[in-house]
C-alpha positions, 0 to 999 in steps of 0.5 A: 517884825521890827519896825521904826517909826519916825516922829512921835506926834499925833500920827507916829506915836499912835501908829507905833502903839497900834503896830506894837499891839499886833506883836511888832517890835517898834522903835519910835524916833523923834528929833525932839529931845523933850518928847523922847525924855517924856516917853522914856519917863513912862513907868508903865507902858501898858497903863499908858497904852490903855489910856491912849486907846480910851482917848482915841475911842472917845475921839472916834465916837465924837467924830462919828456922832458929829458926822451923823448930824 
């Protein structure tokens, strides 16, 4: 499946990565040339996805622990 994600902010970029993990061909677009240039400079997308997944897991765990108090 081919999917286009508009915006590479907190939601769009994460959504694009998640959908690509499930086998979709994803293209992210953004009006910010700076963001696009940064994303195009990524030399190892698999390494970057791993770091992002670890970060998201940490945020999720913090939120769950906070809600248990």
